[in-house]
N, C-alpha and C positions, 0 to 999 in steps of 0.2 A: 504494500500500500504506500509506503514512504517513497519508493522509487517512482511510482506513478506521479507523485506530486512534482517531481523534478523533470518529468517528460514534457519538454517544450517544443518538440519537433513540429507539431501542427501549428503552434503559435508562431514559431520562427518562419515557417513557410508562408503563413498567412500575412505576417508583417511585411515580408518581401513582396508578396502578391499585391498588397495594398499600395506599396510604394511604386511598383511597376504600373499599376492602374493609374496612379497619379501622373507618373512620368509620361505615359502614352497620351494623356489628355492635356498636360501642361508642359510642353517642351521648354528647354532651357532658354531658347531665344524669344520667348514670350515677353513683351514689354509689360512690366509690373506697375507702371504709373498710369495706365489707361483705366477708364471706367469699365470697359469691357472685361478687363482682367479681374476686377472685383466680382463681377457678375458670374464670370466663368468659374472662378475659384469657388464661389459660393455653391454653384451647382455641383461641382466635383466633390466638394466636401460633404454635400448632402448625400451623394451616391456612396461615398466612402462610409458615412455614418450608417447608412442602411445596410451595407455589406457587413460592417462591424457588428451591428446588432444581431444580424442573422448568425454570424459566427459565434457570438457570445451565447445565443440561445442553444446552439448545437454543441458547444464546448464549455466545460466548466473551467474558468480561468482563476488561478490563484495569483498571489503577489508575484511569484517567480515567473510564471508564464506571461503575465501582463508585461513585466519588464523585458522579457525576451522578445515579445511581439514588438514592443516599441523600439527596442534596440535594433532589431532586424529592419524595421521600417526606416529608421534613421540612417543606418549604414548603407542601405540600398540607395537612398537618395544621395548620400555623400559620394558613393561610387559613381553615380550618374553625373556628378559635377555641380550640383545645386549649391547656392550660397549657404554658408554655415548658419547665419542668422535666420534665414528663411527655413532651413531644415529644423532648427530649434523651435521656431514658431509652429511649424506643422506637427512636430513630434509632441509638443506641449498640448496642442489641440487633440491629438490622438489619445494621449494619456488621460485627458479630461473625459473623453468619450468612454474610456474603459471603466 
């Protein structure tokens, strides 16, 4: 039972999947100072929130798995080349959703 608590494979995969979902819809070359950017980001975050709530309903997340999910999300965005401040803001949003 204790070992299952540390099994974060699904959370890691899902965190990376969420980041890839975001990357596909918000490329690096998108101008962040436009009004369209705010509207587009809001729509994407709404879709991410829906996917996250579905994942949470199907998977019991504990403190460790939540941390692993957020870490995977963050590092996938870093590997894609997003700005560190922007990544931190997105990851903070994700953690609040968890």
